[in-house]
N, C-alpha and C positions, 0 to 999 in steps of 0.2 A: 417453589420452598416452602420450608414450614416457616409457620408465621412467628414473628419474633424473633429471628435468626441474623437478624443486621444487614438487609436487603438494601434499607435506604442509604446508608453509609457505604455500603459496595459498590453503587453503581456510578458514586460521583467521589470517592476517594481517590483514583488515580490521576482524574482531572484536577482536583485542587490540589493533590502531590506537587504535580508540573507546572501549575498556574504560574504565571509571569505576567506583572500588573503592566498590561500597554495604555493602559490610561485612556480607555475608551469610553465614548461616552453611553454607550447600550449592552445588554448583557451578551455573553458570549457562550451562554448555557442556558437552555431551559428545562425544566421538567414538568410535563404535563400529567395532570391527575384527574381524576373525575367528580370528587366532591371537593366541599370547603375544609370539613374536617382531614381529609388526607392530605390536602394542601398544607394546611396549619401543622400537622404532624411531621412531615417531610421536614418543611423549615425548621420545627423545633428539634428534628436530628441532625441539621445540616449548621445550623447558625454556630453553636460553639464550636463544630471543626472548623468551619470557615472563618471564625476569630483569631484561632490558633492559626492560621496559614494566612490569615489577611486576605481571605476571601469574601467579598460581601454577599450577602444572602437575603433577600425578601420574598412575600408570599403575594400574591394578586389574584383574588377569588370574589365572586359574586356575593352579596347580602351583607358586605361590610363596605364602610365610607371610600367611595373613589379617593375623595380628596389626599387621603393619606398614603393610597398606594401610589399616587401621583406623584408626591413629594418625593416617596423613597426611590422611584424612579428617576426624577430628575437630580437627584443627588448623586446618582451613579451606583449601579450595582453589576456584580458580575454574573451571578445566578438568580433566573426568576422561576419561582415555583406557582404554576397558576393552574386554574381550572380554564379551559379552553375558551368559553362564552365571555370572562372578564378580559383575558388578554387580548382578543380580538377587538372589543372594545376599545380597550387602550391604545391598539395600533391605529384603527380608525380616527381617533383622537389627535395621531402624531404624537403619542406620548412616550412610545417607546417603537422601537426598529429593532426588527430580527435580524438585519443585514451582515452582523457580526457574528450571528451564534454558529458556532464550530461544533457544539454536540447537544442533542436534542433526546431526551428521554422520554418516553410514553409507558408510563405505570398504570398498570390496572387497563390495559386495552381493551380487553374483552368488555368492562364495565362500563368505559367511554362509546364503546358500542352500544350495549344495551340501552343507554341514556339518549343515545339520537346526536352524540357529540362527534362523529367523524368528519362529515363537511366543515365544521370549525378544525378539526385538527388537520385535515389536509391544506387546507387554508394557512393554516401556521409553518407547518412543515414547507408548504412552498415556499414561504418568505425566509426560511434560512438558508446558509450556504450549500451550496448544491452538494460537495464535496467533502461535508463534515461528516460527523459521526453518528449515527442515529442509534438507538437502543429502545427496543419494544419488548416490555412484560406483559405477559398474559398467560391467564387459564386455559384458555381455548383458542382457536385458530378459525373460528366461525365468524359468521354474522358482519362480514365485512373487514375484520382484521387480517386475514389473509388478503386482501386486496392492499392493505398498507403496506404488508409485507415485501409484495412482488413490485410496487411503487416506489417505496422510499427505500428498502434496504438493498442495494445493490452487493451482490456476492457475499452475502450475508453468513455470518458465522451462528449454526444455531447449537442452543443449551438446551437440552432438555432435564428438569429437576425431577424427579420421581413422575408417577402418574397422578393426573389430576384429581383423581378419586380416592386416592391413599390418604385414609385419615393419620392425624397426628398419635403417635403412640400412646404418650401418658392419658390421651383421653378415655373415658368410659362412657359410652352410649346406652342410653335408656329409652325404653318407649312405655309410656304408661297408657293402658287402655281403660279409658272412663266410660260408663254407660248414657251418662245425659250431661247436659250443658250445666247443669247445676253442681254436680260432680264436678267437671271438669274446671269450673271457676274456684271452688274451694280447695283442689288440688293445687292449681296454680297459686292462690294466695299462701298456701302452707308451703311450698317451694320457695316462695318470697321470702320466708318469714325467719329463715337462719344467718347465723351468723356470717361475715365476710360479703363482699360483693356479688351482686348477680345480676345476671343480664337477661331480660325478657323480650322475645321478638315477636312482633304480630304482623299481621299482613298490611294494615290499614294504619295512617296517622290516625284516624278518630278513634281508633282501639286503641292505641299507645298512650293516648291523650286520656281517655277514659279508664282505663285500665292503672296508670298513674294515680290519677287522682282517686280510684277505690282503694287501691293498697294504702296511701298515705291516711286516707279515713279511718282505715281498717286497722291502723299503728305499725306501718310497715313506712318507712319514709321512701318515697320515690319518685322521679325524674322521667320526663319523656324527651325522646330524641327523634327529629321528624322533618320532613322537609318545610309543613308548616310554621314552623320556628324562624324567627330571624336570627342573625348572627349570633348578637349578644344574647339572645336565650340559649342558643346552642351552646355556645362557648360558657354560659354559668352552670346550664345544667351538666355537662360533661365535666365541668370541674368540679361540681358538688360531690360528682360520683367516682373521680379520681383522688379526692382527697378524703374522703369518707364521710362528708357530711350527709350523705343518705348512702343507703346500701344496695338501692335498686334501681336500676336503667330499664326503662319500657321504652324500647325503640323499634324502629321499621328497619329496613336494608340499608338504609342512609349511612346506619351505624354498623355495618359487617364488612364493610371494605377499610382496612387501613385502621380503625381505632384501634391503639395499644393503650389499654387502663391494665396496669398491674395489680397480678392476683385476682381475678376474675373466678370465685369457686365455682359459680354454676351457671351453663346458658340454659334456657328454658325455651323450647320452640311452643309458644302459646299457639299457636298457628302455625304446621307444617309449611314450608316453603313450598314454591310450586315447582322446582327444580333441584336437582342435586347440587347444582354450584352454589347454590344461594345455601344449601345446607353445609357444605364444606366451609364458606368463609364465615357465615353466623357461628358456627361451632369453634371457628379458627380463633376466637374472642377469649378461649379460656385456654388451657395448658401452652401459654406461649412460653419459648425459648427455653423447652426442656420442665417445664413445671407441669404438674397436673391438674386434672379438672373433670368434671361430669358434663354431659350434653344431655337435657332430657326434652323428648317430645311428649307431648299431650294429645292422645290420640280420640277420637270419637269414633262409634261403630262405622261412621260412614266415610271414615277415613283411613280404613285399614289398608285397602289396596292400592292407594296412594303412599300411603307409608312403607308399605313393602318396596313397591318400585323405586321409589327414593333409596331407600336402604340399599337397594341392589344396586343402583348406579352409582351410589357414593361408596360402596365397597365395604360398607359395615355390616355386622350381624349382632343387631340388638337384641336382647331378649323382650319379647313383649309380655309386660306384667300386667294383668288385671288389677286395677287399682279403684278405690273408694277411700275418700276423706277419712284422714287417720290412719291408714294402713301402714305397715310396717316399712315396708318398702320405701314410702315417701317418709317416714320420720329418719331412715337412715340417711337417706340423701339431705333432707334438711341440716339434720345436723343439731347443734348445742342452739336453744330458742335466743333470739337477740334481745336484749334488756331494753324494756321502754319505760318511758315515762310521760306521764298525761300533761298535757298543755293547756289549760283552760282559757279561752279566748273572752273578752269581756263581752256582754249583750249588747245587740246592737237596739239602740234607742226605737220608738214606734215611730211612724211617720202620720202625719195628716196629709188629706189630699193629694196622696201621691207625690208630695214634694219633702224633701227633707227639710228640717229646720236649722234655719241657721247656729252655727256653733261660734263660740268665742275664738278667739286665733290661738292656736296650738291645741283645743280640745281634741281635735282629730287625733292627734298622735298620742294624747294620753287615752284615747278609749282604744288605741289601736295595740296597746301594750298587752303582753302575755303573762299571765300567771301561772306558774309550772308549780306542780306537786309530783312527787315520786307515786309511781303506783307499784302496789306490791307483786301485781300476776297481770298475764297477759290480758288484753283486753279481747275477748271473745266476740265480738261483732261490731258492724261498721254502725257510726253514729249516724243519726239521721239528717240528712241535707235540711238545712234553714226553708221554710216553706212547705215542707213536704205533710205538716200535719201532726208529726210526731214530737213537736216542742212546743210547750207554751212560750207564748210571748214573753221576752225578758229573761228567758233561760240562758244560761251559757251554753255556748258550744264547746264541745271537748273535741280536740285531736290528739293522737300521739306522735310522739318523735324518740327517735332513738338515743341513747347516753351518747352516746357518742357520733394451608391447600396446595397444593403444588403448583408449578407455572412452568411456561414454555418461555426463554430469553431469546431474543434475536439481538445481535450486535452487528454493524457494517461500519466500515471505516477506509476510506481511501484521501484522508484528508493530509495536510502537510503540515509541519510547525512539530512533528515528535510527540505532540499530546495525544494520549490515547485514555479513554476512560473504560474500565472493564467492569464486568460483573463481579 
């Protein structure tokens, strides 16, 4: 189904509506998801509904303190939203039991298969009530997902919603063909420089981290999101992007599944994804719930064949536009330039013998303060990094900041008690 249309609420609202407090010590429903971000998003969507219906919801996932999650489970919970690995860990510690679970939901099952989570998923489903209700949502039925359907969904009802390759109508797809890596880098910086939120995708964690730093140094506030970040850093960076503290999020595919940030103006495939499913999930971060948005793929000559195959499999027909830095087509996609102001950082005191001289208490805090000055025009180049030879010792550093897919769903049920969760 189209992204941003309320699937999260749909698969558990019927359960919540018919829920009756039986004062059980363990959860009665679980939602398994592939990533921490999706776990938190699903929980954020369900908690207000649960509060209105007196249903307790909590999330458990890796990368976050286990102690808090254990405390929440011990206080009692009705619905657990979890990544498979962390829930298995908690069960092994005898903190949680799934013996009372009557409703089990597998969201983004194809992505869980891609990440190698299916053994843990099978173990968790085996621990739930055999005759409970199970729902599986997946973009495809390959890579072991079909085995889950046959093994765990008896007499399943099948709901097919659009073809997996059907793009969202309000989205405009563009391919910008550049000649060199240098032109590509310049065009990417231009695409990131406009007003509104922009989401840039790279293939590797290192590329995401490096590009976010380069954009920030060039006057475009950016943060990164990838698997090497701990949970606090992920939450902080995503929150800064969602609240508008920064205008650009540079991410690997970890952000392509389930992350809902309103009003993403532009999605840029800095590196074309390896397959059309990834393209659709990445592109689905814009034009959510009927909004409009643009999706841009930046293509080098060596990638032309791959991009054409990708577009055909994704069911889109973008115009391949030859592009150079500063082209009219790029400027149209960028839109109004983002207002910037210079941030001057205090100079770092020289050190001797490789050691930093001791400072009086509080001096570090004073030296780290920033002095800001308004800039009348956009900075045209990246400031040189310290230690590159381009800056004399004691010269202030200058940074810049701003003023400001389709799915197949399966459901089976032969459970008692009258409760039934539907899509």
